[in-house]
MMTF fields as JSON, N, C-alpha, C and O atoms, coordinates in Angstrom:
{
  "mmtfVersion": "1.0.0",
  "mmtfProducer": "UNKNOWN",
  "numBonds": 275,
  "numAtoms": 276,
  "numGroups": 69,
  "numChains": 1,
  "numModels": 1,
  "chainsPerModel": [1],
  "groupsPerChain": [69],
  "chainIdList": ["A"],
  "bondAtomList": [4, 2, 8, 6, 12, 10, 16, 14, 20, 18, 24, 22, 28, 26, 32, 30, 36, 34, 40, 38, 44, 42, 48, 46, 52, 50, 56, 54, 60, 58, 64, 62, 68, 66, 72, 70, 76, 74, 80, 78, 84, 82, 88, 86, 92, 90, 96, 94, 100, 98, 104, 102, 108, 106, 112, 110, 116, 114, 120, 118, 124, 122, 128, 126, 132, 130, 136, 134, 140, 138, 144, 142, 148, 146, 152, 150, 156, 154, 160, 158, 164, 162, 168, 166, 172, 170, 176, 174, 180, 178, 184, 182, 188, 186, 192, 190, 196, 194, 200, 198, 204, 202, 208, 206, 212, 210, 216, 214, 220, 218, 224, 222, 228, 226, 232, 230, 236, 234, 240, 238, 244, 242, 248, 246, 252, 250, 256, 254, 260, 258, 264, 262, 268, 266, 272, 270],
  "bondOrderList": [1, 1, 1, 1, 1, 1, 1, 1, 1, 1, 1, 1, 1, 1, 1, 1, 1, 1, 1, 1, 1, 1, 1, 1, 1, 1, 1, 1, 1, 1, 1, 1, 1, 1, 1, 1, 1, 1, 1, 1, 1, 1, 1, 1, 1, 1, 1, 1, 1, 1, 1, 1, 1, 1, 1, 1, 1, 1, 1, 1, 1, 1, 1, 1, 1, 1, 1, 1],
  "groupList": [{"groupName": "MET", "atomNameList": ["N", "CA", "C", "O"], "elementList": ["N", "C", "C", "O"], "formalChargeList": [0, 0, 0, 0], "bondAtomList": [1, 0, 2, 1, 3, 2], "bondOrderList": [1, 1, 2], "singleLetterCode": "M", "chemCompType": "L-PEPTIDE LINKING"}, {"groupName": "SER", "atomNameList": ["N", "CA", "C", "O"], "elementList": ["N", "C", "C", "O"], "formalChargeList": [0, 0, 0, 0], "bondAtomList": [1, 0, 2, 1, 3, 2], "bondOrderList": [1, 1, 2], "singleLetterCode": "S", "chemCompType": "L-PEPTIDE LINKING"}, {"groupName": "LEU", "atomNameList": ["N", "CA", "C", "O"], "elementList": ["N", "C", "C", "O"], "formalChargeList": [0, 0, 0, 0], "bondAtomList": [1, 0, 2, 1, 3, 2], "bondOrderList": [1, 1, 2], "singleLetterCode": "L", "chemCompType": "L-PEPTIDE LINKING"}, {"groupName": "LYS", "atomNameList": ["N", "CA", "C", "O"], "elementList": ["N", "C", "C", "O"], "formalChargeList": [0, 0, 0, 0], "bondAtomList": [1, 0, 2, 1, 3, 2], "bondOrderList": [1, 1, 2], "singleLetterCode": "K", "chemCompType": "L-PEPTIDE LINKING"}, {"groupName": "ARG", "atomNameList": ["N", "CA", "C", "O"], "elementList": ["N", "C", "C", "O"], "formalChargeList": [0, 0, 0, 0], "bondAtomList": [1, 0, 2, 1, 3, 2], "bondOrderList": [1, 1, 2], "singleLetterCode": "R", "chemCompType": "L-PEPTIDE LINKING"}, {"groupName": "TRP", "atomNameList": ["N", "CA", "C", "O"], "elementList": ["N", "C", "C", "O"], "formalChargeList": [0, 0, 0, 0], "bondAtomList": [1, 0, 2, 1, 3, 2], "bondOrderList": [1, 1, 2], "singleLetterCode": "W", "chemCompType": "L-PEPTIDE LINKING"}, {"groupName": "ILE", "atomNameList": ["N", "CA", "C", "O"], "elementList": ["N", "C", "C", "O"], "formalChargeList": [0, 0, 0, 0], "bondAtomList": [1, 0, 2, 1, 3, 2], "bondOrderList": [1, 1, 2], "singleLetterCode": "I", "chemCompType": "L-PEPTIDE LINKING"}, {"groupName": "PRO", "atomNameList": ["N", "CA", "C", "O"], "elementList": ["N", "C", "C", "O"], "formalChargeList": [0, 0, 0, 0], "bondAtomList": [1, 0, 2, 1, 3, 2], "bondOrderList": [1, 1, 2], "singleLetterCode": "P", "chemCompType": "L-PEPTIDE LINKING"}, {"groupName": "GLU", "atomNameList": ["N", "CA", "C", "O"], "elementList": ["N", "C", "C", "O"], "formalChargeList": [0, 0, 0, 0], "bondAtomList": [1, 0, 2, 1, 3, 2], "bondOrderList": [1, 1, 2], "singleLetterCode": "E", "chemCompType": "L-PEPTIDE LINKING"}, {"groupName": "GLY", "atomNameList": ["N", "CA", "C", "O"], "elementList": ["N", "C", "C", "O"], "formalChargeList": [0, 0, 0, 0], "bondAtomList": [1, 0, 2, 1, 3, 2], "bondOrderList": [1, 1, 2], "singleLetterCode": "G", "chemCompType": "PEPTIDE LINKING"}, {"groupName": "GLN", "atomNameList": ["N", "CA", "C", "O"], "elementList": ["N", "C", "C", "O"], "formalChargeList": [0, 0, 0, 0], "bondAtomList": [1, 0, 2, 1, 3, 2], "bondOrderList": [1, 1, 2], "singleLetterCode": "Q", "chemCompType": "L-PEPTIDE LINKING"}, {"groupName": "PHE", "atomNameList": ["N", "CA", "C", "O"], "elementList": ["N", "C", "C", "O"], "formalChargeList": [0, 0, 0, 0], "bondAtomList": [1, 0, 2, 1, 3, 2], "bondOrderList": [1, 1, 2], "singleLetterCode": "F", "chemCompType": "L-PEPTIDE LINKING"}, {"groupName": "VAL", "atomNameList": ["N", "CA", "C", "O"], "elementList": ["N", "C", "C", "O"], "formalChargeList": [0, 0, 0, 0], "bondAtomList": [1, 0, 2, 1, 3, 2], "bondOrderList": [1, 1, 2], "singleLetterCode": "V", "chemCompType": "L-PEPTIDE LINKING"}, {"groupName": "ASN", "atomNameList": ["N", "CA", "C", "O"], "elementList": ["N", "C", "C", "O"], "formalChargeList": [0, 0, 0, 0], "bondAtomList": [1, 0, 2, 1, 3, 2], "bondOrderList": [1, 1, 2], "singleLetterCode": "N", "chemCompType": "L-PEPTIDE LINKING"}, {"groupName": "ALA", "atomNameList": ["N", "CA", "C", "O"], "elementList": ["N", "C", "C", "O"], "formalChargeList": [0, 0, 0, 0], "bondAtomList": [1, 0, 2, 1, 3, 2], "bondOrderList": [1, 1, 2], "singleLetterCode": "A", "chemCompType": "L-PEPTIDE LINKING"}, {"groupName": "THR", "atomNameList": ["N", "CA", "C", "O"], "elementList": ["N", "C", "C", "O"], "formalChargeList": [0, 0, 0, 0], "bondAtomList": [1, 0, 2, 1, 3, 2], "bondOrderList": [1, 1, 2], "singleLetterCode": "T", "chemCompType": "L-PEPTIDE LINKING"}, {"groupName": "ASP", "atomNameList": ["N", "CA", "C", "O"], "elementList": ["N", "C", "C", "O"], "formalChargeList": [0, 0, 0, 0], "bondAtomList": [1, 0, 2, 1, 3, 2], "bondOrderList": [1, 1, 2], "singleLetterCode": "D", "chemCompType": "L-PEPTIDE LINKING"}, {"groupName": "TYR", "atomNameList": ["N", "CA", "C", "O"], "elementList": ["N", "C", "C", "O"], "formalChargeList": [0, 0, 0, 0], "bondAtomList": [1, 0, 2, 1, 3, 2], "bondOrderList": [1, 1, 2], "singleLetterCode": "Y", "chemCompType": "L-PEPTIDE LINKING"}],
  "groupTypeList": [0, 1, 2, 1, 3, 4, 5, 6, 0, 7, 5, 1, 8, 9, 1, 1, 2, 10, 11, 4, 5, 8, 12, 11, 13, 12, 7, 13, 14, 15, 4, 11, 13, 12, 8, 15, 12, 15, 4, 1, 2, 15, 16, 1, 7, 10, 15, 11, 9, 13, 17, 13, 9, 2, 2, 15, 1, 7, 4, 12, 0, 10, 11, 14, 2, 4, 17, 8, 17],
  "groupIdList": [1, 2, 3, 4, 5, 6, 7, 8, 9, 10, 11, 12, 13, 14, 15, 16, 17, 18, 19, 20, 21, 22, 23, 24, 25, 26, 27, 28, 29, 30, 31, 32, 33, 34, 35, 36, 37, 38, 39, 40, 41, 42, 43, 44, 45, 46, 47, 48, 49, 50, 51, 52, 53, 54, 55, 56, 57, 58, 59, 60, 61, 62, 63, 64, 65, 66, 67, 68, 69],
  "secStructList": [7, 3, 3, 3, 3, 3, 3, 3, 7, 1, 1, 7, 6, 6, 7, 3, 3, 3, 3, 3, 3, 3, 3, 3, 1, 1, 1, 7, 7, 7, 7, 5, 7, 1, 6, 6, 7, 7, 7, 7, 1, 1, 1, 7, 6, 6, 6, 6, 6, 7, 7, 7, 7, 5, 1, 1, 7, 7, 7, 3, 3, 3, 3, 3, 3, 3, 3, 3, 7],
  "xCoordList": [-12.673, -12.186, -12.213, -11.942, -12.55, -12.509, -11.95, -12.096, -11.536, -11.056, -11.62, -11.452, -12.238, -12.662, -12.504, -12.409, -12.438, -12.096, -13.225, -13.355, -13.855, -14.66, -14.062, -13.672, -13.997, -13.597, -15.041, -15.745, -15.232, -16.401, -15.708, -14.742, -16.205, -15.662, -15.952, -17.023, -14.961, -14.799, -16.048, -16.732, -16.146, -17.012, -18.688, -19.548, -18.819, -20.493, -20.467, -19.668, -21.558, -21.698, -22.303, -22.183, -22.943, -23.818, -22.701, -23.025, -21.588, -20.569, -19.263, -18.509, -19.235, -18.131, -17.498, -18.156, -16.304, -15.492, -15.114, -14.508, -15.365, -15.325, -14.119, -14.256, -13.18, -12.292, -12.362, -12.257, -12.621, -12.526, -11.805, -11.463, -11.34, -10.294, -10.807, -10.832, -11.28, -11.939, -11.016, -10.608, -10.812, -9.99, -10.849, -11.439, -10.83, -11.513, -10.368, -9.262, -10.724, -9.664, -8.412, -7.435, -8.607, -7.474, -6.16, -5.018, -6.31, -5.14, -4.671, -3.807, -5.403, -4.883, -4.946, -4.069, -5.923, -6.072, -6.491, -7.397, -5.526, -5.775, -6.477, -6.003, -7.606, -8.179, -8.168, -8.681, -7.574, -7.375, -8.69, -9.349, -9.0, -9.888, -9.399, -8.264, -9.997, -9.825, -10.187, -9.563, -11.12, -11.456, -10.533, -10.496, -9.612, -8.663, -7.135, -6.143, -7.201, -5.99, -5.33, -5.913, -4.383, -3.601, -3.483, -2.756, -4.201, -4.257, -3.633, -3.207, -3.49, -2.736, -1.318, -0.598, -0.733, 0.62, 1.175, 2.354, 0.222, 0.854, 1.341, 2.404, 0.723, 1.173, 2.772, 3.258, 3.522, 4.714, 4.7, 3.736, 5.597, 5.804, 5.724, 5.213, 6.346, 6.308, 4.954, 4.82, 3.935, 2.559, 1.803, 0.835, 2.185, 1.338, 0.988, 1.904, -0.377, -0.865, -0.775, -0.794, -0.677, -0.482, -2.06, -2.86, -2.539, -3.666, -3.687, -2.685, -4.646, -4.676, -5.594, -5.611, -6.622, -7.416, -7.79, -7.542, -8.482, -8.681, -10.06, -10.877, -10.518, -11.926, -12.077, -13.153, -11.131, -11.025, -10.484, -9.839, -10.795, -10.186, -9.056, -9.136, -7.849, -6.766, -7.443, -8.546, -6.542, -6.758, -7.185, -6.778, -8.018, -8.684, -8.994, -9.672, -8.353, -8.544, -9.3, -9.511, -9.749, -10.836, -10.582, -10.468, -10.47, -10.353, -11.708, -12.156, -12.409, -13.328, -12.978, -12.432, -13.495, -13.521, -14.806, -15.128, -15.642, -17.09, -17.102, -16.551, -17.767, -18.338, -19.595, -20.403, -20.045, -21.532, -22.004, -21.076, -23.02, -23.332, -24.927, -25.453],
  "yCoordList": [16.245, 15.36, 15.881, 17.079, 15.122, 15.674, 14.903, 13.691, 15.124, 14.532, 15.108, 16.316, 14.464, 14.939, 14.166, 12.964, 14.669, 14.073, 14.711, 15.917, 13.81, 14.333, 13.905, 12.749, 14.781, 14.35, 14.657, 15.66, 13.7, 13.848, 14.346, 13.736, 15.603, 16.403, 15.588, 14.982, 15.429, 14.755, 15.162, 14.435, 16.547, 17.088, 17.021, 17.285, 16.604, 16.547, 15.788, 15.878, 14.804, 13.863, 14.336, 13.639, 15.444, 15.926, 17.021, 17.863, 16.963, 17.963, 17.386, 16.465, 18.142, 17.558, 18.502, 19.457, 18.299, 19.12, 18.523, 17.454, 19.03, 18.51, 19.42, 20.643, 18.902, 19.273, 18.595, 17.384, 19.824, 19.216, 19.868, 20.995, 19.2, 19.629, 19.259, 18.05, 20.126, 19.918, 20.543, 21.703, 19.684, 20.136, 19.906, 18.859, 20.965, 20.998, 20.811, 21.341, 20.041, 19.808, 19.533, 20.276, 18.147, 17.596, 17.301, 17.552, 16.866, 16.52, 17.698, 17.683, 18.842, 20.214, 20.03, 20.476, 19.43, 19.096, 20.447, 21.153, 20.806, 21.815, 21.635, 20.917, 22.31, 22.296, 23.761, 24.735, 23.78, 25.084, 25.193, 24.246, 26.749, 27.217, 27.152, 27.6, 26.702, 26.521, 27.935, 28.312, 28.692, 30.069, 31.023, 31.906, 30.751, 31.975, 31.819, 32.425, 30.897, 30.58, 31.667, 31.992, 32.094, 33.537, 32.806, 31.842, 33.345, 32.954, 33.962, 33.654, 35.168, 36.058, 35.981, 35.762, 36.169, 36.453, 37.674, 37.89, 38.503, 39.901, 40.132, 40.699, 39.786, 39.741, 39.215, 38.705, 39.222, 38.564, 37.119, 36.425, 36.655, 35.253, 34.107, 32.987, 34.736, 33.723, 33.527, 32.586, 34.33, 34.29, 33.236, 32.571, 33.163, 32.396, 30.877, 30.102, 30.547, 29.601, 29.164, 27.997, 30.34, 30.258, 30.157, 30.662, 29.413, 29.579, 30.66, 30.942, 31.301, 32.594, 32.606, 33.444, 31.505, 31.055, 29.999, 29.191, 29.297, 28.129, 27.742, 28.654, 26.499, 26.204, 25.594, 25.094, 25.601, 24.965, 26.017, 26.965, 25.822, 26.735, 25.865, 24.641, 26.53, 25.884, 25.232, 25.503, 24.361, 23.722, 24.868, 26.029, 24.365, 25.162, 24.266, 23.239, 24.862, 24.199, 24.923, 26.126, 24.228, 24.848, 24.222, 22.998, 24.701, 24.139, 24.651, 25.706, 23.913, 24.363, 23.483, 22.38, 24.361, 23.742, 23.994, 25.161, 22.979, 23.024, 22.531, 21.469, 23.305, 23.006, 22.67, 23.598, 21.433, 21.076, 21.299, 21.376, 21.392, 21.4, 21.16, 21.129],
  "zCoordList": [-25.515, -24.721, -23.516, -23.442, -22.233, -21.193, -19.834, -19.991, -18.94, -17.667, -16.434, -16.27, -15.573, -14.009, -13.217, -13.465, -12.08, -10.784, -9.548, -9.338, -8.934, -7.733, -6.367, -6.201, -5.456, -4.259, -3.297, -3.415, -2.483, -1.381, -0.239, 0.219, 0.344, 1.568, 2.579, 2.572, 3.707, 4.951, 5.868, 6.588, 5.631, 6.79, 6.627, 7.467, 5.339, 4.882, 3.857, 2.925, 4.01, 3.016, 1.782, 0.775, 1.734, 0.496, -0.037, -0.875, 0.415, -0.237, -1.146, -0.832, -2.262, -2.873, -3.868, -4.283, -4.262, -5.158, -6.303, -6.235, -7.371, -8.656, -9.512, -9.555, -10.05, -11.179, -12.347, -12.54, -13.409, -14.929, -15.555, -15.198, -16.826, -17.768, -18.994, -19.226, -19.95, -21.109, -22.296, -22.329, -23.116, -24.516, -25.809, -26.077, -26.512, -27.765, -28.961, -28.847, -30.071, -31.396, -30.672, -30.583, -30.074, -29.191, -30.424, -30.039, -31.632, -32.358, -33.108, -33.984, -32.63, -33.31, -35.021, -35.761, -35.405, -36.773, -37.403, -36.96, -38.78, -39.38, -40.748, -41.628, -40.876, -42.319, -42.946, -42.394, -44.061, -44.805, -45.622, -46.052, -45.783, -46.512, -47.927, -48.089, -48.952, -50.231, -50.839, -51.831, -50.312, -50.723, -50.874, -51.731, -49.79, -49.483, -50.058, -49.652, -51.057, -51.727, -52.696, -53.73, -52.419, -53.416, -54.807, -55.045, -55.542, -57.238, -57.979, -59.092, -57.552, -58.296, -58.487, -57.513, -59.874, -60.149, -59.846, -59.564, -59.922, -59.878, -58.311, -58.06, -57.6, -56.101, -55.781, -56.79, -54.831, -54.723, -55.167, -54.844, -55.813, -56.261, -54.904, -54.928, -53.846, -52.797, -52.158, -51.376, -52.419, -51.739, -52.877, -52.509, -53.912, -55.027, -54.363, -54.09, -54.142, -53.929, -52.25, -51.858, -51.39, -50.103, -49.797, -50.585, -48.492, -47.687, -46.891, -46.234, -46.84, -45.762, -44.853, -43.951, -45.015, -43.853, -43.481, -44.377, -42.254, -41.873, -41.794, -41.919, -41.598, -41.413, -40.103, -39.778, -39.378, -38.05, -37.152, -37.599, -35.61, -34.706, -34.071, -34.174, -33.323, -32.984, -31.656, -31.181, -31.219, -29.539, -28.576, -28.613, -27.767, -26.71, -25.545, -25.553, -24.509, -23.157, -22.299, -22.453, -21.344, -20.269, -19.015, -19.087, -17.952, -16.481, -15.961, -16.41, -14.986, -13.985, -12.864, -12.833, -11.832, -10.401, -9.815, -9.595, -9.512, -8.838, -7.597, -7.308, -6.72, -5.385, -5.108, -5.114, -4.829, -4.577, -3.08, -2.274, -2.674, -1.427, -1.289, -0.177]
}
């Protein structure tokens, strides 16, 4: 998802300034990796059945400022 705004510079018709905000994984959804489940009962009982990995990356945001002439 992205949001952008462009301003035309008053001193030149060909110049503009653009601001962009981009967001990846907007809902911050989590998908667990099934292959990383702790299946051993010899480990601590509190860790049995816990997921140790994710298939998705966390939410990432980036900003950009661009001047065109």
